[in-house]
C-alpha positions as CSV (number, residue, x, y, z in Angstrom):
1,M,0.0,0.0,0.0
2,E,1.4,3.4,-1.0
3,T,2.4,5.7,1.9
4,V,0.8,9.1,1.9
5,Y,2.8,12.0,3.2
6,F,1.1,15.0,4.8
7,M,2.1,18.6,5.2
8,K,0.3,21.2,7.3
9,D,-2.4,23.2,5.4
10,E,-0.4,26.4,5.9
11,E,2.7,24.7,4.4
12,T,0.8,23.3,1.4
13,D,-0.7,26.8,0.7
14,Q,2.7,28.5,0.8
15,T,4.3,29.6,-2.5
16,V,7.3,27.8,-3.8
17,G,9.4,31.0,-3.1
18,E,8.2,31.2,0.5
19,I,9.2,27.5,1.1
20,V,12.7,28.1,-0.3
21,S,13.1,31.4,1.5
22,K,12.6,29.5,4.8
23,D,15.0,26.7,3.9
24,Y,17.2,27.1,0.8
25,R,18.1,23.4,0.9
26,K,14.6,22.7,-0.5
27,A,15.7,24.5,-3.7
28,E,17.4,21.2,-4.7
29,V,14.1,19.4,-4.5
30,F,12.4,21.9,-6.8
31,K,15.4,21.7,-9.2
32,K,14.9,17.9,-9.3
33,Y,11.3,18.3,-10.5
34,G,12.2,21.1,-12.9
35,I,10.3,23.7,-10.9
36,D,11.3,27.3,-11.1
37,F,11.5,28.6,-7.5
38,C,12.8,32.1,-8.3
39,C,11.1,33.7,-11.2
40,G,8.1,31.3,-10.8
41,G,8.3,31.4,-7.0
42,K,4.9,33.0,-6.4
43,R,2.9,29.9,-7.2
44,T,1.7,27.5,-4.6
45,L,2.7,23.8,-4.5
46,S,-0.6,22.7,-5.9
47,Q,-0.5,25.2,-8.7
48,V,3.0,24.3,-9.7
49,C,2.4,20.6,-9.6
50,K,-0.7,21.0,-11.8
51,S,1.1,23.1,-14.3
52,K,4.2,20.8,-14.4
53,N,2.3,17.6,-14.1
54,V,4.3,16.7,-11.0
55,D,3.1,14.1,-8.4
56,L,2.3,16.4,-5.4
57,N,2.6,13.5,-2.9
58,A,6.1,12.6,-4.2
59,L,7.1,16.3,-4.0
60,K,5.9,16.6,-0.4
61,K,7.8,13.4,0.5
62,D,11.1,14.9,-0.7
63,L,10.4,18.3,0.9
64,L,9.7,16.6,4.3
65,A,12.9,14.6,4.0
66,I,14.9,17.8,3.9
67,D,13.3,18.8,7.3
68,K,14.9,15.8,8.9
69,Q,18.4,16.9,7.8
70,P,20.6,19.3,9.9
71,S,19.9,22.9,8.9
72,M,22.5,25.5,7.9
73,P,21.9,28.5,10.2
74,S,24.7,30.5,8.5
75,Q,22.6,30.7,5.4
76,D,19.5,32.1,7.1
77,F,19.1,35.0,4.7
78,N,15.8,36.1,6.3
79,S,17.6,37.0,9.5
80,W,20.3,39.2,7.8
81,N,20.0,43.0,7.9
82,L,18.9,44.4,4.5
83,D,22.0,46.5,4.0
84,F,24.2,43.4,4.6
85,L,22.0,41.3,2.3
86,C,22.5,43.9,-0.5
87,D,26.2,43.7,0.0
88,Y,26.1,39.9,-0.1
89,V,24.2,39.9,-3.4
90,V,26.8,42.3,-4.9
91,N,29.9,40.7,-3.5
92,T,28.8,37.1,-4.1
93,H,26.4,36.9,-7.1
94,H,27.1,40.1,-9.0
95,K,30.9,39.4,-8.7
96,Y,30.4,35.8,-9.9
97,V,28.4,37.0,-12.9
98,V,30.9,39.6,-13.9
99,K,33.7,37.0,-13.8
100,A,31.7,34.1,-15.4
101,M,30.1,35.9,-18.4
102,P,33.2,36.7,-20.4
103,L,34.4,33.1,-20.0
104,I,31.1,31.6,-21.1
105,F,31.0,34.0,-24.0
106,E,34.4,32.9,-25.1
107,Y,33.5,29.2,-24.9
108,T,30.1,29.5,-26.6
109,Q,31.6,31.6,-29.4
110,K,34.3,28.9,-30.0
111,V,31.8,26.1,-30.0
112,E,29.6,28.1,-32.5
113,R,32.6,28.6,-34.9
114,A,33.6,24.9,-34.7
115,H,30.3,23.2,-34.7
116,G,27.7,25.7,-35.9
117,D,27.5,24.3,-39.4
118,T,26.4,20.9,-38.3
119,Q,24.7,21.7,-35.0
120,P,22.7,24.9,-35.4
121,E,21.5,24.8,-31.8
122,V,25.0,26.0,-30.6
123,V,24.6,29.1,-32.8
124,E,21.3,29.9,-31.1
125,I,22.8,29.3,-27.7
126,A,25.7,31.6,-28.4
127,N,23.3,34.4,-29.6
128,I,21.0,34.0,-26.7
129,F,23.8,34.2,-24.2
130,I,24.9,37.5,-25.7
131,K,21.4,38.8,-24.9
132,V,21.8,37.5,-21.3
133,M,25.1,39.4,-21.0
134,E,23.6,42.6,-22.3
135,E,20.6,42.5,-20.2
136,F,22.3,41.4,-17.0
137,N,25.1,44.0,-17.2
138,L,22.5,46.8,-17.3
139,H,20.3,45.1,-14.7
140,M,23.1,44.8,-12.2
141,M,24.2,48.4,-12.8
142,K,20.6,49.6,-12.0
143,E,20.6,47.6,-8.8
144,E,24.0,48.8,-7.6
145,K,23.5,52.4,-8.5
146,V,19.9,53.0,-7.7
147,L,17.9,50.3,-5.9
148,F,20.4,48.9,-3.4
149,P,21.6,52.3,-2.2
150,Y,18.0,53.2,-1.4
151,I,17.4,49.9,0.4
152,K,20.5,50.7,2.5
153,E,19.1,54.2,3.2
154,L,15.9,52.5,4.5
155,A,17.9,50.2,6.7
156,I,19.9,53.1,8.2
157,A,16.7,55.1,8.7
158,K,15.1,52.3,10.5
159,E,18.1,51.7,12.7
160,N,18.5,55.4,13.6
161,E,14.7,55.9,13.8
162,K,14.8,58.7,11.3
163,P,12.3,59.5,8.5
164,I,13.3,59.2,4.8
165,H,12.2,61.1,1.7
166,L,10.9,59.1,-1.2
167,P,13.4,59.1,-4.1
168,H,12.7,60.3,-7.7
169,F,11.2,56.9,-8.7
170,G,8.5,57.1,-6.0
171,S,7.7,54.0,-4.1
172,I,10.3,51.2,-4.0
173,Q,7.7,49.0,-5.6
174,N,8.3,50.7,-9.0
175,P,12.0,49.7,-9.5
176,I,11.3,46.3,-7.8
177,E,8.6,45.5,-10.4
178,M,11.0,46.4,-13.1
179,M,13.8,44.2,-11.6
180,E,11.4,41.3,-11.3
181,L,10.3,41.6,-14.9
182,E,14.0,41.6,-16.0
183,H,14.6,38.6,-13.8
184,D,11.8,36.8,-15.6
185,H,13.2,37.6,-19.0
186,V,16.8,36.5,-18.1
187,G,15.3,33.3,-16.6
188,E,13.4,32.6,-19.8
189,L,16.5,33.1,-21.8
190,M,18.5,30.6,-19.7
191,S,15.5,28.2,-19.9
192,S,15.8,28.4,-23.7
193,I,19.5,27.6,-23.5
194,R,18.8,24.7,-21.2
195,T,16.3,23.3,-23.7
196,L,18.5,23.8,-26.7
197,S,21.4,22.1,-24.9
198,N,19.4,19.1,-23.8
199,N,19.8,20.1,-20.1
200,Y,23.5,21.0,-20.7
201,T,24.3,17.6,-22.0
202,A,27.2,17.7,-24.5
203,P,26.9,15.2,-27.4
204,A,29.0,12.0,-27.5
205,G,32.5,12.7,-28.5
206,A,32.3,16.5,-27.8
207,C,35.5,18.4,-27.4
208,T,36.7,19.8,-24.1
209,T,35.6,23.4,-25.0
210,Y,32.1,22.1,-25.8
211,K,31.8,20.3,-22.5
212,L,33.2,23.3,-20.6
213,A,30.7,25.6,-22.3
214,Y,27.8,23.5,-21.1
215,A,29.2,23.0,-17.7
216,K,29.7,26.7,-17.2
217,L,26.3,27.5,-18.5
218,Q,24.7,25.1,-16.0
219,E,26.8,26.6,-13.2
220,F,25.7,30.0,-14.3
221,E,22.0,29.0,-14.2
222,N,22.4,27.4,-10.8
223,D,23.9,30.6,-9.4
224,L,21.2,32.6,-11.1
225,Y,18.5,30.6,-9.4
226,Q,19.8,31.5,-5.9
227,H,20.6,35.1,-6.9
228,I,17.1,35.8,-8.2
229,H,15.5,33.8,-5.3
230,I,17.3,36.0,-2.7
231,E,16.1,39.1,-4.4
232,N,12.5,38.2,-5.4
233,N,11.5,36.2,-2.4
234,I,13.5,37.8,0.5
235,L,15.2,41.1,-0.2
236,F,12.5,42.8,-2.3
237,P,9.5,41.9,-0.1
238,R,11.3,42.9,3.1
239,A,12.4,46.2,1.5
240,I,8.8,47.0,0.5
241,E,7.7,46.1,4.0
242,L,10.4,48.3,5.5
243,E,9.5,51.3,3.3
244,N,5.9,51.0,4.3
245,E,6.8,50.9,7.9
246,I,9.0,54.0,7.8
247,A,6.6,55.9,5.5
């Protein structure tokens, strides 16, 4: 007889993003089932299982198994101050992106030149990644020059119990909505690359550069998932809440 696994109603009704924000280890479970927990993190378990044709009971079983494992308190992003969280995103994820993108560009361009005539998907992958680079460079600049400094101002105002004047863009919800739209688009671009590359699987007999290109692309997407998750599901909601509190 099949065992049925139960979760509390409030846990079942939580969004995928909320579940991962409370325990990032559960991101691996969602990756296993091909579930987007960052850009698509606002859907509930039942909604995402229905759309992806995933066995809800099996998913719950795997999520509950994570609860039995030792936690990692050092990665409790929800407990970090917002100014520190901004710095973490810049010094960890933005720094990684700046370092990784030129290397991936070099690899994908080499693969395109060597194999594009017989494998047209590598041409499309190379072109899509150029779009990823262009959009992400501009996106990170807007965060580092505009959004994150304002979030830090909010954190300082809260700590010192001082009021703060709204910036030229009005409510923080305005740039956040734009950042989330850009997250969605970059996520869609990387999803297209994953599909074209057969989940980053190099063909039999592929050269070293071919394998490295796909390995680095997969690494890039994995980092992107955590990067966007921290912003969409933790940093941005808390920043909106803080601005409302101070205002």
